[in-house]
VODRENSE-562878 format. One record per atom (N, C-alpha, C): x, y, z. Coordinates in steps of 0.001 Angstrom, whole numbers, padded with zeros to 6 digits, always signed. Layout:
REM VODRENSE-562878
XYZ
...
This chain:
REM VODRENSE-562878
-054802-040262+045900
-055037-039436+044719
-054304-040036+043522
-054857-039819+042340
-054299-040429+041146
-053019-039735+040706
-052305-040420+039812
-051128-039803+039225
-051532-038526+038516
-050609-037536+038513
-050928-036214+038005
-051408-036229+036562
-050745-036972+035678
-051083-036921+034265
-052531-037314+033999
-053104-038118+034879
-054471-038576+034643
-055517-037627+035204
-055089-036583+035915
-056070-035661+036481
-055758-034210+036130
-055013-033971+035055
-054847-032603+034583
-056238-032079+034252
-056650-031047+034969
-058053-030648+034878
-058248-029452+033966
-059154-029574+033013
-059580-028434+032230
-060635-027682+033034
-060584-026372+032972
-061499-025562+033767
-062893-025565+033156
-063865-025954+033955
-065266-025955+033557
-066104-025554+034765
-067308-025154+034531
-068203-024854+035647
-068431-026103+036507
-068666-027288+035919
-068803-028482+036770
-067576-028745+037650
-066370-028493+037136
-065180-028683+037964
-065189-027723+039147
-065485-026467+038891
-065527-025492+039982
-066597-025866+041004
-067741-026323+040537
-068808-026725+041456
-068403-027957+042259
-067657-028855+041630
-067154-030021+042357
-066201-029606+043468
-065306-028668+043172
-064366-028179+044187
-065105-027436+045302
-066163-026731+044936
-066968-026020+045941
-067589-027005+046918
-068060-028133+046417
-068670-029147+047295
-067613-029844+048157
-066455-030080+047593
-065432-030880+048270
-064627-030092+049293
-064322-028821+048993
-063430-028030+049852
-064216-026910+050518
-064920-027278+051575
-065840-026335+052206
-065162-025401+053214
-063912-025670+053535
-063222-024806+054496
-062590-023597+053824
-062595-023556+052484
-062031-022413+051772
-063118-021759+050930
-063082-020440+050807
-064161-019742+050099
-064115-019976+048596
-065253-019822+047971
-065318-020000+046518
-064456-018969+045807
-064326-017795+046400
-063469-016766+045814
-062037-017267+045660
-061550-018029+046654
-060187-018553+046601
-060060-019643+045536
-061068-020474+045406
-061032-021554+044418
-060979-020987+043005
-061858-020030+042723
-061878-019412+041400
-060568-018670+041137
-060089-017957+042133
-058839-017193+041987
-057676-018103+041624
-057543-019209+042333
-056430-020118+042053
-056554-020747+040670
-057774-021014+040249
-057931-021614+038926
-057557-020628+037830
-057934-019372+038015
-057566-018357+037025
-056060-018135+037027
-055441-018158+038189
-053983-017995+038244
-053265-019145+037546
-053784-020346+037668
-053089-021480+037041
-053330-021535+035539
-054483-021023+035071
-054834-021095+033658
-054544-019813+032893
-054410-018696+033592
-054243-017425+032912
-055569-016878+032392
-055472-015749+031687
-056662-015055+031191
-056462-014708+029717
-057531-014856+028948
-057537-014403+027566
-058401-013152+027478
-057772-012015+027203
-058500-010759+027046
-058857-010566+025576
-060126-010334+025316
-060545-009974+023972
-060457-008456+023809
-060165-008031+022601
-059965-006612+022323
-061142-005765+022783
-062339-006310+022653
-063539-005555+023010
-063575-005168+024486
-062888-005952+025337
-062858-005637+026762
-062097-004340+027015
-061045-004109+026255
-060258-002891+026427
-061023-001667+025931
-061866-001878+024943
-062578-000762+024324
-063672-000193+025215
-064116-000953+026203
-065216-000491+027068
-064777-000294+028509
-063469-000322+028745
-062998-000342+030134
-062646+001026+030697
-062517+002065+029873
-062097+003361+030372
-060611+003366+030712
-060176+004353+031497
-058767+004472+031880
-058442+003503+033013
-057285+002854+032931
-056915+001889+033958
-055401+001683+033933
-054904+000985+034926
-053472+000697+035029
-053150-000601+034290
-052242-000540+033339
-051828-001719+032592
-050681-002433+033304
-050323-003609+032797
-049234-004391+033383
-047906-003641+033283
-047220-003553+034403
-045893-002930+034425
-044773-003966+034342
-045132-005250+034336
-044110-006305+034332
-043061-005992+035404
-043557-005919+036640
-042777-005366+037734
-041585-006222+038155
-041588-007524+037818
-040406-008344+038072
-040323-009540+037127
-041380-010344+037041
-041432-011484+036124
-042484-011201+035054
-042533-012054+034021
-043559-011841+033004
-044921-012330+033485
-044959-013460+034194
-046229-014070+034608
-047156-014292+033416
-046607-014549+032247
-047414-014839+031062
-047119-016247+030573
-048085-016838+029907
-047929-018202+029405
-047267-018264+028037
-047176-017124+027364
-046507-017088+026065
-045604-015859+026020
-044643-015821+025091
-043740-014668+025008
-044480-013364+024708
-043917-012272+025173
-044489-010950+024936
-044673-010688+023443
-043723-011157+022633
-043765-010915+021194
-044949-011584+020512
-045583-012535+021173
-046716-013251+020588
-048061-012779+021130
-048061-011704+021908
-049293-011233+022548
-049989-010108+021793
-049464-009706+020642
-049936-008480+020013
-051271-008553+019314
-051813-009731+019074
-053007-009869+018257
-054194-009035+018698
-054484-009018+019988
-055622-008266+020518
-055159-006994+021229
-053881-006658+021070
-053345-005512+021795
-053016-005836+023236
-053003-007131+023571
-052790-007557+024956
-051400-007159+025453
-050414-007111+024548
-049042-006810+024963
-048921-005443+025613
-049791-004519+025264
-049716-003182+025850
-050973-002780+026616
-052040-003552+026497
-053317-003145+027090
-053795-004020+028246
-053149-005152+028470
-053610-006011+029571
-053481-005287+030904
-054498-005367+031759
-054415-004711+033066
-053492-005480+034009
-052983-004784+035004
-052124-005427+035997
-052862-006552+036706
-054104-006288+037037
-054950-007239+037759
-056385-007043+037301
-057235-007955+037694
-058665-007760+037524
-059342-007932+038876
-060503-007312+039005
-061349-007521+040178
-062676-008078+039689
-062986-009294+040148
-064182-010005+039695
-065205-010043+040822
-066458-009828+040483
-067506-009911+041510
-068828-010327+040883
-069670-010976+041698
-070987-011406+041241
-070918-012680+040424
-071716-012752+039386
-071674-013875+038463
-072258-015164+039014
-071898-016273+038377
-072473-017584+038640
-072359-017997+040112
-071242-017655+040746
-071024-018051+042140
-071271-016901+043121
-071786-015787+042610
-072041-014616+043447
-070786-014237+044245
-069682-014080+043541
-068394-013828+044176
-068351-012457+044833
-067735-012402+046013
-067342-011128+046579
-066181-010587+045743
-065931-009275+045767
-064853-008713+044937
-063522-009435+045178
-062946-009966+044111
-061758-010805+044197
-060703-010292+043224
-059532-009928+043760
-058457-009344+042956
-057498-010449+042517
-057234-010502+041209
-056464-011594+040627
-055423-011023+039673
-054187-011444+039819
-053094-010989+038963
-053312-011465+037528
-052950-010610+036575
-053081-010967+035163
-051924-011838+034706
-052272-012990+034144
-051306-013885+033508
-051854-014182+032113
-051306-013511+031136
-051857-013596+029793
-051698-014986+029197
-052794-015505+028679
-052775-016809+028025
-053909-016865+027001
-053592-016710+025705
-054657-016733+024692
-055369-018068+024591
-054812-019104+025206
-055446-020427+025188
-056251-020722+026453
-056350-019747+027319
-057083-019961+028569
-058577-020086+028320
-059249-020948+029076
-060716-021007+028986
-061382-019796+029636
-060614-019042+030428
-061150-017839+031065
-060958-016650+030129
-062069-016038+029738
-062025-014909+028820
-062647-013679+029463
-062001-012535+029219
-062600-011255+029600
-063049-010580+028315
-064352-010337+028221
-064918-009715+027034
-066125-008874+027432
-066721-008254+026465
-067855-007375+026735
-069107-008200+027011
-069788-007876+028075
-071024-008570+028440
-072207-007890+027755
-073411-008480+027840
-074590-007852+027226
-074864-006439+027724
-074421-006107+028945
-074648-004744+029442
-073578-003764+028983
-072641-004258+028140
-071656-003368+027542
-070412-003123+028364
-070230-003853+029459
-069068-003686+030325
-068242-004972+030347
-066961-004900+030759
-066134-006108+030797
-066675-007125+031798
-066615-008401+031398
-067041-009477+032287
-066131-010674+032071
-066060-011530+033092
-065255-012743+033014
-066159-013910+032649
-065766-014612+031599
-066529-015761+031130
-065719-017042+031275
-066414-018112+031637
-065879-019462+031519
-066865-020208+030630
-066464-020469+029401
-067417-020957+028420
-068457-019877+028156
-069720-020252+028277
-070802-019289+028053
-071318-018684+029356
-070685-019068+030457
-071159-018633+031779
-070398-017403+032252
-071116-016400+032716
-070492-015208+033288
-070113-015497+034736
-068813-015410+035027
-068329-015621+036391
-068315-014336+037200
-068528-013211+036544
-068599-011972+037299
-068313-010755+036440
-068709-009615+036956
-068318-008351+036355
-066841-008118+036637
-066169-007421+035751
-064728-007212+035875
-064415-005722+035938
-063603-005367+036917
-063016-004028+036977
-061525-004149+036704
-060963-003123+036070
-059531-003016+035904
-059003-002022+036952
-057729-002166+037374
-057236-001316+038462
-057159+000151+038071
-057472+001030+039002
-057419+002469+038695
-055985+002924+038424
-055836+003901+037553
-054531+004484+037256
-054253+005591+038260
-053209+005447+039087
-052928+006488+040078
-052666+007838+039411
-053101+008891+040047
-052927+010233+039486
-051456+010557+039261
-050598+010075+040149
-049169+010408+040042
-048478+009675+038901
-049158+008736+038251
-048586+008074+037074
-048447+009040+035888
-049027+010222+035987
-048933+011194+034886
-047576+011894+034854
-046795+011792+035923
-045513+012490+036011
-044401+011734+035288
-043302+012439+035084
-042035+011829+034670
-040942+012360+035579
-039948+011517+035838
-038836+011962+036680
-037947+012936+035906
-037055+013573+036624
-036107+014496+035988
-035263+013787+034935
-035081+012465+035122
-034315+011675+034159
-035181+011112+033038
-036453+011540+033002
-037339+011099+031939
-037956+009729+032143
-037915+009201+033368
-038451+007872+033650
-039936+007957+034014
-040678+006949+033582
-042092+006854+033936
-042245+006210+035311
-043245+006609+036074
-043432+006042+037416
-043574+004527+037425
-044309+003983+036418
-044510+002543+036372
-043243+001766+036106
-042236+002427+035576
-040946+001786+035361
-040112+001781+036638
-040305+002788+037476
-039450+002985+038649
-040088+002450+039928
-041332+002795+040168
-041993+002409+041424
-043449+002052+041154
-043694+000966+040409
-045069+000588+040094
-045828+000142+041337
-047129+000263+041274
-047975-000263+042350
-048738-001476+041840
-048925-002432+042737
-049724-003620+042459
-050676-003815+043635
-051402-004912+043615
-052367-005213+044680
-053378-004081+044837
-053868-003628+043662
-054872-002570+043608
-054377-001279+044266
-053067-001028+044125
-052475+000203+044634
-051918+000109+046032
-052109-001039+046691
-051684-001190+048092
-050165-001260+048237
-049487-001906+047303
-048057-002200+047432
-047249-001493+046349
-046219-000770+046766
-045242-000161+045858
-044134-001183+045665
-043910-001595+044428
-042995-002712+044169
-041710-002202+043526
-040633-002232+044287
-039357-001676+043860
-038384-002795+043501
-038433-003228+042235
-037447-004192+041744
-036225-003384+041329
-035296-003199+042256
-034199-002262+042016
-033096-002865+041145
-033067-004191+041050
-032124-004899+040169
-032933-005893+039363
-033075-005644+038058
-034013-006420+037253
-033364-007604+036546
-032220-008006+037027
-031577-009228+036573
-031188-010037+037803
-030592-011185+037574
-030118-012016+038673
-028771-012590+038277
-027841-012617+039237
-026508-013140+038943
-026433-014665+039032
-027515-015310+039424
-027636-016738+039133
-028011-016805+037658
-027104-017227+036829
-027309-017082+035393
-027124-018411+034676
-027999-018680+033704
-027906-019902+032924
-028552-021078+033633
-028754-022141+032907
-029480-023313+033389
-028855-023926+034631
-027529-023818+034768
-026849-024439+035902
-027011-023655+037195
-027528-022422+037125
-027659-021605+038330
-029056-021033+038532
-029732-020648+037462
-031036-020018+037597
-032050-020960+038240
-032931-020399+039058
-034058-021190+039546
-034897-021591+038334
-035305-022849+038298
-035872-023424+037081
-037220-022827+036690
-037923-022220+037637
-039239-021637+037375
-039152-020145+037076
-037992-019521+037241
-037857-018060+037299
-037498-017476+035941
-038186-016384+035550
-037863-015761+034263
-037428-014304+034407
-036827-013951+035556
-036430-012553+035756
-035454-012090+034681
-034441-012906+034369
-033478-012523+033336
-034119-012540+031950
-034936-013542+031700
-035598-013658+030402
-036595-012523+030203
-037309-012158+031257
-038269-011070+031154
-037563-009756+030847
-036433-009530+031486
-035663-008314+031200
-035300-008252+029720
-034824-009373+029200
-034422-009392+027792
-035607-009156+026861
-036753-009769+027156
-037880-009592+026233
-038452-008178+026307
-038396-007561+027469
-038850-006171+027573
-037939-005245+026761
-036642-005469+026865
-035679-004655+026110
-035811-004911+024607
-035996-006179+024236
-036144-006518+022817
-037393-005885+022211
-038396-005666+023041
-039631-005039+022571
-039507-003522+022499
-038338-003005+022885
-038113-001566+022833
-038742-000793+023966
-039069-001481+025029
-039696-000811+026162
-038648-000230+027102
-038954+000878+027757
-038055+001359+028814
-038104+000389+029989
-036966-000144+030359
-036939-001166+031407
-035557-001113+032053
-035440-000272+033075
-034159+000017+033707
-033639-001183+034469
-032385-001581+034184
-031803-002760+034819
-031473-002555+036279
-030813-001445+036598
-030494-001080+037978
-031068+000311+038212
-031998+000403+039117
-032716+001664+039307
-031916+002644+040148
-031962+003878+039729
-031275+004959+040431
-032056+005342+041684
-031358+005468+042769
-032020+005790+044039
-032759+007119+043955
-032166+008087+043279
-032809+009395+043188
-034117+009330+042399
-034166+008493+041364
-035422+008302+040634
-036493+007729+041554
-036103+006749+042358
-037059+006129+043283
-037568+007146+044293
-036678+007922+044852
-037085+008913+045845
-038003+009966+045230
-037748+010306+043972
-038591+011295+043306
-040010+010756+043139
-040138+009518+042682
-041466+008940+042521
-042148+008770+043879
-041401+008335+044864
-041982+008180+046202
-042469+009513+046760
-041831+010596+046381
-042279+011909+046861
-043658+012248+046286
-043920+011824+045030
-045260+012034+044464
-046281+011175+045184
-045902+009936+045451
-046822+009047+046162
-047115+009596+047552
-046095+010084+048210
-046242+010649+049547
-047236+011809+049544
-047172+012618+048503
-048004+013825+048447
-049400+013570+047894
-049520+012618+046975
-050761+012512+046206
-051557+011230+046435
-051002+010278+047158
-051603+008951+047216
-051993+008585+048645
-053164+007975+048775
-053614+007507+050089
-053853+005994+050112
-053607+005327+048976
-053893+003899+048879
-052697+003041+049278
-051502+003405+048811
-050304+002607+049079
-049966+002622+050561
-049725+001443+051117
-049399+001320+052536
-048048+000645+052775
-047509+000007+051750
-046323-000832+051915
-045427-000663+050694
-044108-000779+050892
-043216-000901+049742
-042354-002142+049912
-041972-002721+048791
-041085-003881+048776
-039830-003536+047996
-038681-003791+048594
-037404-003708+047885
-037009-005124+047497
-036703-005319+046228
-036303-006651+045792
-035492-006562+044517
-035125-007718+043997
-034363-007824+042760
-033631-009146+042741
-032830-009338+041713
-032091-010577+041593
-030981-010699+042627
-030480-011906+042773
-029393-012163+043713
-028092-011571+043181
-027282-011080+044101
-025960-010549+043769
-024929-011522+044333
-024219-012189+043450
-023273-013228+043875
-021861-012671+044025
-021480-011800+043114
-020152-011188+043187
-020302-009769+043712
-020510-008829+042814
-020738-007450+043229
-021609-006754+042197
-022204-005653+042603
-023044-004841+041740
-022825-003395+042149
-022467-002565+041179
-022117-001179+041482
-021008-001124+042543
-020090-002090+042435
-018929-002191+043330
-019326-002465+044777
-020480-003081+044957
-020950-003404+046303
-021393-004851+046354
-021303-005452+047547
-021843-006791+047712
-023363-006697+047842
-024023-007844+047915
-025481-007859+047919
-026067-007074+049087
-025519-007277+050257
-026056-006607+051446
-025975-005097+051290
-024804-004597+050958
-024616-003147+050860
-025414-002541+049711
-025524-003283+048606
-026288-002774+047470
-027742-002532+047868
-028385-003528+048451
-029799-003373+048814
-029980-002472+050032
-029011-002469+050906
-029112-001637+052110
-029149-000158+051756
-028439+000233+050701
-028453+001639+050285
-029868+002117+049986
-030671+001281+049361
-032055+001663+049038
-032893+001799+050310
-032730+000860+051221
-033480+000929+052484
-033129+002188+053257
-031830+002481+053366
-031388+003688+054078
-031960+004946+053428
-031896+005020+052113
-032339+006224+051418
-033832+006457+051611
-034626+005385+051469
-036081+005530+051591
-036479+005880+053012
-035924+005164+053973
-036324+005401+055364
-035753+006711+055910
-034643+007157+055368
-034091+008446+055807
-034996+009595+055392
-035597+009471+054215
-036448+010550+053705
-037911+010391+054103
-038370+009144+054225
-039796+008892+054474
-039980+007953+055656
-039288+008189+056729
-039287+007261+057860
-040703+006926+058318
-041060+005653+058206
-042344+005198+058699
-043538+005554+057835
-043318+006188+056684
-044449+006577+055822
-045192+005344+055300
-044427+004326+054929
-044992+003043+054499
-044272+001928+055239
-044911+000798+055389
-044226-000367+055943
-043218-000874+054915
-041980-001063+055328
-040933-001506+054425
-040711-003009+054493
-040638-003637+053312
-040337-005061+053215
-039111-005251+052335
-038443-006380+052518
-037405-006763+051574
-037552-008236+051219
-037495-008512+049912
-037516-009880+049395
-036111-010179+048893
-035485-011194+049456
-034075-011412+049161
-033693-012863+049404
-032402-013108+049290
-031876-014389+049717
-031938-014468+051248
-031675-015642+051769
-031602-015801+053213
-030232-015299+053680
-030250-014319+054580
-029014-013704+055058
-028719-014119+056489
-027467-013986+056870
-027075-014252+058248
-027671-013193+059168
-027738-013533+060426
-028479-012719+061387
-027918-011302+061517
-026588-011163+061400
-025994-009830+061532
-026359-008935+060345
-026556-009524+059181
-026980-008736+058026
-028458-008380+058130
-029253-009286+058640
-030662-008970+058888
-030790-007777+059834
-029929-007746+060828
-029963-006666+061809
-029748-005304+061149
-028917-005255+060134
-028660-003989+059429
-029936-003458+058777
-030713-004345+058203
-031948-003913+057555
-033015-003539+058578
-033050-004257+059667
-033980-003906+060740
-033662-002515+061282
-032411-002248+061498
-032000-000928+061998
-032261+000170+060984
-032225-000185+059696
-032495+000811+058656
-033972+001176+058589
-034842+000304+059122
-036268+000587+059121
-037123-000441+058403
-036495-001486+057863
-037253-002550+057217
-037952-003388+058289
-039243-003664+058077
-040021-004367+059095
-040317-005826+058745
-040469-006119+057440
-040863-007464+057016
-039779-008045+056129
-039446-009313+056373
-038348-009983+055677
-038881-011218+054958
-038596-011294+053655
-039059-012405+052823
-037862-013183+052262
-037276-014092+053023
-036176-014916+052493
-036744-016181+051849
-037162-016081+050607
-037999-017098+049969
-037280-018439+049805
-037908-019487+050322
-037277-020810+050267
-037763-021640+049082
-038753-021188+048352
-039149-021656+047026
-039795-023037+046990
-039103-024060+047497
-039660-025419+047494
-039072-026157+048693
-039893-026934+049398
-039468-027523+050663
-038597-028760+050499
-038962-029671+049632
-038255-030944+049512
-036772-030729+049203
-035920-031448+049917
-034483-031253+049788
-033986-031555+048384
-034424-032661+047804
-033968-033023+046462
-034482-032049+045410
-035727-031605+045567
-036281-030656+044617
-035606-029297+044727
-035264-028882+045938
-034542-027626+046114
-033226-027665+045333
-032527-028768+045429
-031256-028908+044719
-031444-028851+043209
-032511-029462+042712
-032747-029519+041277
-033349-028221+040734
-034266-027636+041478
-035023-026494+040983
-034334-025167+041300
-033552-025142+042367
-032824-023925+042752
-031319-024207+042793
-030710-024557+041671
-029316-025012+041686
-028327-023956+042163
-028569-022692+041815
-027671-021642+042264
-027738-021427+043762
-028945-021422+044294
-029115-021240+045735
-028521-022420+046510
-028652-023615+045946
-028059-024786+046581
-026539-024693+046559
-025970-024244+045447
-024511-024199+045311
-023888-023126+046179
-024516-021971+046281
-023897-020841+046977
-024264-020776+048459
-025455-021239+048813
-025893-021166+050212
-026253-022540+050742
-027041-023289+050019
-027436-024625+050450
-028771-024604+051162
-029561-025630+050944
-030912-025679+051487
-030933-025659+053012
-030113-026464+053655
-030120-026519+055115
-029673-025199+055721
-028669-024602+055111
-028186-023309+055585
-029241-022232+055366
-029944-022329+054243
-031010-021371+053948
-032094-021420+055022
-032518-022618+055354
-033578-022763+056351
-033110-022279+057720
-031868-022591+058073
-031327-022099+059349
-031381-020577+059411
-030983-019944+058320
-030986-018480+058290
-032403-017907+058409
-033374-018564+057778
-034763-018122+057903
-035184-018152+059373
-034885-019246+060035
-035251-019383+061447
-034528-018353+062290
-033240-018180+062052
-032469-017204+062826
-032994-015783+062644
-033468-015466+061449
-033913-014100+061176
-035113-013697+062024
-035858-014682+062528
-037005-014386+063389
-036571-013695+064677
-035332-013934+065104
-034816-013249+066301
-034672-011752+066067
-034492-011362+064819
-034302-009952+064486
-035636-009263+064210
-036416-009822+063312
-037644-009160+062859
-038866-009531+063682
-038786-010640+064426
-039964-011206+065062
-040553-012245+064146
-040984-013406+064676
-041405-014522+063818
-042470-014175+062794
-043502-013439+063179
-044597-013177+062241
-044217-012181+061160
-043069-011517+061325
-042577-010578+060317
-041581-011231+059372
-041353-012516+059540
-040556-013302+058595
-041541-014111+057770
-041639-013788+056479
-042678-014359+055622
-042011-014910+054358
-041434-016102+054452
-040764-016664+053281
-041770-017265+052302
-041546-017009+051031
-042453-017503+049999
-041996-018849+049447
-042963-019668+049055
-042642-020838+048236
-043491-020783+046972
-043022-021440+045932
-043672-021385+044624
-044650-022543+044539
-045903-022268+044834
-046903-023311+044918
-047134-024018+043592
-046907-025315+043579
-047134-026119+042387
-045875-026593+041712
-044745-025935+042017
-043503-026340+041350
-043048-027719+041821
-043592-028182+042944
-043268-029543+043411
-043772-030619+042443
-044701-030230+041576
-045274-031185+040622
-044682-031043+039221
-043692-030178+039079
-043128-029924+037748
-042305-031105+037259
-042279-031253+035949
-041442-032281+035332
-040087-031674+034996
-039013-032447+035057
-038980-033905+035237
-038741-034368+036668
-038585-033420+037600
-038111-033806+038930
-039214-033965+039968
-040393-033403+039712
-041394-033288+040751
-042085-034576+041134
-042966-034467+042127
-043712-035614+042623
-044713-036108+041580
-045079-037362+041709
-045999-037972+040752
-047457-037738+041111
-047743-037432+042380
-049128-037275+042809
-049306-036008+043617
-050534-035525+043620
-050889-034379+044443
-050645-034694+045916
-051001-035900+046332
-050847-036284+047746
-049399-036163+048204
-048460-036629+047378
-047040-036532+047745
-046594-035077+047827
-047018-034277+046864
-046631-032868+046850
-047153-032137+048081
-048407-032372+048423
-049009-031699+049575
-048372-032175+050879
-048056-033455+050972
-047401-033969+052185
-046057-033287+052395
-045303-033122+051326
-044003-032478+051436
-044139-031008+051825
-044967-030270+051096
-045135-028849+051383
-045769-028639+052749
-046694-029512+053125
-047301-029416+054452
-046282-029571+055568
-045289-030409+055340
-044205-030563+056313
-043459-029246+056496
-043187-028545+055390
-042528-027250+055470
-043377-026202+056164
-044666-026191+055863
-045566-025255+056526
-045569-025467+058029
-045659-026716+058439
-045680-027015+059862
-044368-026629+060529
-043256-026900+059853
-041947-026557+060405
-041860-025062+060711
-042231-024233+059761
-042104-022788+059965
-043200-022247+060880
-044438-022643+060655
-045530-022080+061444
-045442-022483+062910
-044882-023647+063197
-044717-024054+064592
-043764-023122+065333
-042943-022392+064590
-042005-021438+065171
-042523-020000+065080
-043771-019846+064607
-044375-018523+064483
-044023-017812+063193
-043186-018436+062370
-042822-017875+061073
-043975-018110+060101
-044179-017175+059172
-045412-017117+058393
-045168-017369+056898
-044959-018598+056475
-044756-018826+055046
-046020-018536+054238
-045810-017988+053047
-046917-017774+052110
-046466-018310+050757
-047392-018332+049799
-047014-018873+048501
-047542-018030+047360
-046857-018132+046231
-047367-017641+044966
-047691-018852+044104
-048592-018687+043159
-048983-019802+042294
-048036-019868+041102
-047390-021008+040947
-046435-021194+039849
-047103-020960+038503
-046458-020136+037694
-046897-019898+036318
-045802-020412+035390
-046033-021487+034648
-045001-022016+033743
-044747-021041+032581
-043638-020301+032673
-043320-019259+031686
-042395-019813+030600
-042523-019341+029376
-041921-020030+028226
-040400-020103+028208
-039713-019110+028757
-038257-019100+028628
-037527-019695+029824
-038253-020217+030776
-037619-020800+031956
-037155-022223+031660
-036324-022761+032547
-035846-024134+032395
-037005-025122+032374
-038020-024865+033190
-039169-025763+033225
-040093-025574+032037
-040036-024414+031409
-040816-024186+030205
-042309-024123+030452
-043076-024248+029371
-044531-024092+029459
-045243-025433+029539
-044767-026298+030388
-045456-027559+030639
-046777-027297+031350
-047628-028293+031368
-048905-028153+032067
-048663-027937+033555
-049369-026975+034117
-049239-026722+035545
-050058-027692+036370
-050083-027495+037677
-050812-028411+038562
-052321-028340+038338
-053030-029393+038713
-054494-029360+038649
-055056-028454+039746
-056270-028015+039558
-056928-027176+040557
-056997-027889+041902
-057168-029188+041870
-057228-029964+043110
-056013-029707+043989
-054837-029585+043377
-053623-029320+044153
-053760-028016+044935
-054199-026960+044270
-054282-025663+044949
-055351-025658+046029
-056444-026374+045813
-057464-026485+046864
-056915-027236+048072
-056179-028307+047826
-055536-029036+048927
-054519-028149+049644
-053726-027400+048871
-052702-026541+049464
-053321-025470+050344
-054362-024810+049849
-055025-023787+050650
-055646-024381+051911
-056182-025577+051794
-056783-026244+052950
-055735-026533+054021
-054590-027056+053596
-053516-027366+054541
-052912-026088+055103
-052704-025089+054255
-052151-023812+054737
-053058-023223+055811
-054346-023163+055530
-055307-022566+056473
-055368-023369+057767
-055399-024682+057668
-055479-025523+058867
-054238-025361+059740
-053071-025274+059120
-051829-025119+059888
-051766-023733+060523
-052145-022726+059772
-052207-021353+060260
-053121-021253+061483
-054262-021906+061403
-055217-021856+062511
-054758-022705+063691
-054102-023829+063419
-053630-024697+064503
-052645-023973+065413
-051817-023139+064839
-050819-022412+065628
-051275-021006+066007
-052544-020692+065723
-053151-019412+066125
-052278-018220+065732
-051849-018203+064490
-050952-017154+064021
-051721-015877+063698
-051067-014724+063816
-051726-013459+063498
-051820-013248+061990
-052625-012289+061592
-052708-011926+060179
-051332-011455+059715
-050827-011953+058601
-049498-011528+058133
-049421-010020+057956
-048430-009379+058529
-048317-007926+058409
-047893-007515+057000
-048436-006390+056550
-048045-005858+055260
-048803-006414+054091
-049959-007047+054357
-050748-007636+053277
-052168-007101+053210
-052485-006150+054045
-053828-005604+054037
-054806-006488+054779
-056077-006214+054562
-057125-006977+055241
-057210-008392+054678
-057498-009373+055540
-057671-010740+055058
-059122-011060+054771
-059311-012178+054092
-060650-012719+053915
-061235-012463+052534
-062227-013269+052147
-062874-013087+050852
-063536-011721+050758
-063365-011087+049608
-063930-009755+049405
-063065-008634+049909
-061979-008966+050631
-061112-007945+051214
-059655-008067+050767
-059187-009294+050518
-057769-009529+050237
-057343-008820+048952
-056146-008214+049009
-055598-007548+047818
-054423-008317+047222
-053832-009249+047972
-052719-010029+047437
-053225-010810+046234
-052564-010638+045087
-053190-011079+043839
-052562-012294+043182
-051432-012796+043694
-050765-013919+043015
-050941-015252+043745
-051763-015271+044746
-052283-016509+045326
-053432-016131+046243
-054150-017135+046712
-055347-016878+047522
-055110-017133+049007
-053850-017118+049455
-053633-017441+050869
-054267-016407+051795
-054298-015137+051382
-054935-014123+052221
-056459-014207+052170
-056990-014742+051077
-058446-014837+050926
-059062-015850+051893
-058283-016836+052332
-058861-017894+053169
-058816-017559+054657
-058042-016569+055053
-057888-016250+056481
-059211-015742+057055
-059623-016367+058135
-060829-015954+058813
-062117-016490+058225
-062010-017238+057135
-063229-017765+056532
-063768-018907+057392
-065046-018839+057796
-065583-019835+058732
-065959-021173+058100
-065943-021238+056785
-066382-022462+056107
-067869-022425+055821
-068340-023406+055108
-069756-023470+054756
-070262-024908+054959
-071524-025027+055106
-072126-026333+055384
-072235-027167+054108
């Protein structure tokens, strides 16, 4: 494969058709989804005017936008962009495909009003499908006793399937020397506050329980909750990281034992700490390893390298399978960051070989790595450089699916139904490819 700079791909219908011909083991829904995730979406004002009531972006942890929030106001996108879109039909006759919103006014993908008067996704002059915006849950009409909105405390994503509890909206890996180079959790917090939005830094357990009580009574869509937030290096609320996050798990499971599947996204912890969360009722563990290559881990995750170390991190991931069970350990990596400048690989082939090695390492042990698609956000160390070409994501999905099938792994728990037309996971297409038989 050629050097990356010579194959930065602009999104066109011919490019998508080329990928459809070349990558027959992955569905077209996954190819289109990954391309939209890498390029973002440009919403025209007219799309909001014909969409009816829907759930807007809650900025549940990161911005996932290509430009600052302060620059999104032209079309009302800063307050009107939906959390996700669902695309179906169109040029490729897509099955319903749920895709996370990443605002980018320069994206070739536009959502605007179609001739029938409803929102549609366009690439150039071609309609790629009709567009739905996510429904607004009925319980979003409430406010907590402390005056908090539900979307601030316990927002839902993945078309309502997942309750996302970012209980600490900052990270104690701080500054260029410690922050993960792709991550904008601290920057997103600052821009939300600067915009005058309610954006609680450390969420009160009682607020969370109050919102969960509405979901328990009024909602039938949510099946899973995730507890997450930034890393705690010293202490938070006079507690270390384990005790801080454990309090939330205990509180939720004590009141709603087994009501939803509980997950935690965190650093890699020692086995005895994992056991505490398992005993509290947490079923799925996400100790995200971010990037496989040893040198890139050191450069891109400097805080994690300094405080825990890559080799120690991987050991802890493997050890945690003894507590949760291998298929319930689902560490994430940031797909595409291996190609970032200035440290990343020069070619798609090198990047895929490295990441494929990591996939094989974990999947051979029954552990279930998944990925999110890297979004180059403006305030991060890596900045808004050009992201990977679509070819990279097609290769990644192909290798992920082949490795998953080689080891006969089960469907990842806590992600809903797999396959095109069914997957709800919206920040990558790894769930969309599961079970797809391929095409001739």
